[in-house]
N, C-alpha and C positions, 0 to 999 in steps of 0.2 A: 475345938468348940463345933467348926465350921463341919467337921466329919460326922460329929453328934445330929448335929442339924440335919445334914443330909442323910443318915440312916434313919432315924427318927419319921422325918418328912415322907421318906419312901417308902418306909414299911408301913406306917398309919397314916399319916394324914394325906399325901397323896399317892394311895396305895394303886397300883397300874392298873388292876383290875376292876376293884371295887368304886375309885374316885375317877377313873380317866377312863375304864372301858375299853381297856385294851386289853386282846388274851382272851378274851371270852369263850370262843370256841375250844380250846384244850379246858378252860375252867368248869364249861356244862358237860363237856366230854368224859373229861376223865376222874372225873368226881364221884364218881359210883361206890369205889372202893377206895380205902385209905392205902393200901401198899399199892395201888395204882398211883392215887395222888400224889404219894412220896418218891415213887420212881419219877414223875412228869416234872417235880420240883426239882429234883436232882441235874435231871437233864436241862431244863429251862435254866437253870441256875450257872452251869457249866456253859451253855452255848450262849447266854445272856452276858455273862462278863468276860469270856473269851471274845467273842464278837464286837463286845464295845470297844475291848480293848484295840484290836486288830484293824475296826472301823476308824478308832479314833487316831490311828497311827494312819494309816492310809488318807485317811482326810490332812492330817496335821503336815505328812511328807510327801506325798504325792499330788492328791487333786490340789490345793491351794497352790503349792510352787507353782505346776504346772498351767493353772489356772482354768483347771476341769472341776470347778464346785458343782457345775449343773449335773454330773456325772455320779456324783453322791447317792443317789436313792438305790440305781441299778447298782453299783457298786457294792452298797452294802446289803443288798438283796442275794448277791454271787455270794460273798463272805458266808453271809449268814447261811446259804443252802449247802455250801461246803462243810463248812463246822457243824450240819446236821448231818449230813452223812458221815463224817468222822466220827459222830457220839453212835449214830445207827450201828454203823463195824465194830467200834468198842463193846455195845451191848450185847452184840449177835456174840461175840468171843465171851466175854467176860459174864455176863448174866443171860443166857438164853430164855431162863422164866420172866425177868425184867424186858426182855425185846417181847417175847411172846403176849406179855400182859400188856404192855403197850400198843400193840399191833399197827394199826392205823394212826393211831394219834402221834404217833413220834416224826412220822414224815410232817407232820401238821405244824410242827414248831418252827421249819422251814417258812411257812406263811403265818407262822404265828406273829399279829403286828405289834406284840407286847415287845419281841426281841429288836423288831426293825424300830418302834418306836423309842426304845429306851436309849438304841446309838444315836438316833438322830438327837434327842432331848439332850445327851450327854452333852454333846457338841455346844450346845445352846444355853449351858449352864454359865453364870456370871462366874470369869474368870477360870474358865476349864482346864483343868491338867490332866495328863495321864490317869491321875492318883486318884483326882477327884471322881474323873469319867469311871474309873474302875469301883469305885465305892459307890458310887451312886448305880452304875449295873448292880451288883452284885447285893445292895439292900433293896433296889428293886425285885432280883430275884428273890431274894426272901421274902418281902412283901406278897409278891405272886404265890410262893411257897404257904406261907399263914395263911391266904386267903382260900387255897384249894386244899390245903387240909382242913381247916375249921368246916368250909363246906361240905365236902367228902364225908367227915366225922357227922354232920347233922343228919346226910342224906343216908347214911346208914340207921341211925337212931329211926329215919321216918320210914324205913320198910320194918321196923318192929310195930308200929302205930296204925292204929285204923283211919284211913284218912279216907275221905270221901270219893266213890268213883271217877266224878270228873274232876276232882284235883289231884289225881297220881300222875306219876311219872314227871313230864316236862312242867306241868302248871305249880306244883308244889315246888319242885327245883326253880322254877322263875322267883315265884315268893319269897322264898327262903333266900333266894341271890339277892333280892332289894332288900329285904329286912335286914342281911347281913351289911349292905353299902350304907344303908339308913345308921347301925351300930358305928361302922368306920367314921361315918360325919361326924362323931362323936369326938373325935380326936383333933378337928381342924382349928379350935383354938390352943392347942399344943406349941405349934412353930409359929 
């Protein structure tokens, strides 16, 4: 039951993008086309889950025993940067089209505060274990993916609609993101 609460809470109630406002840069930047949003979702899911696992283990078995907790943030950033480089190399070999579609936004995962935020938040969970941290990270990645996929679908639909000139582009995107955030607030009473 604990895991179900973590999953529902991370995806809907405390969505990392729409409720906690972490990861806004890739959310707005990569959400113009659905295939790119799906690719970013996969990359973020992989990096977020793996980064949380590695950072949890490093924190629990290296930093805490040595009394180096104050190095947590810099250590986590280095781990995340390394993992993003690995994802970039793999994408370049496995899917060159996806690599080109993500373009400059793939390195943005390195500075995506959602990845670092989830790694840090996973340590602060009540009775945090490695399994709970992994479920938390994967669920937050799914929440990120859900938000960016819905947002990109709406943005593709908006291209077919006659929008006033002053609202085209970023203004309508920010308005839709705000409305989407309000819609997700409807889930607050669930958990």
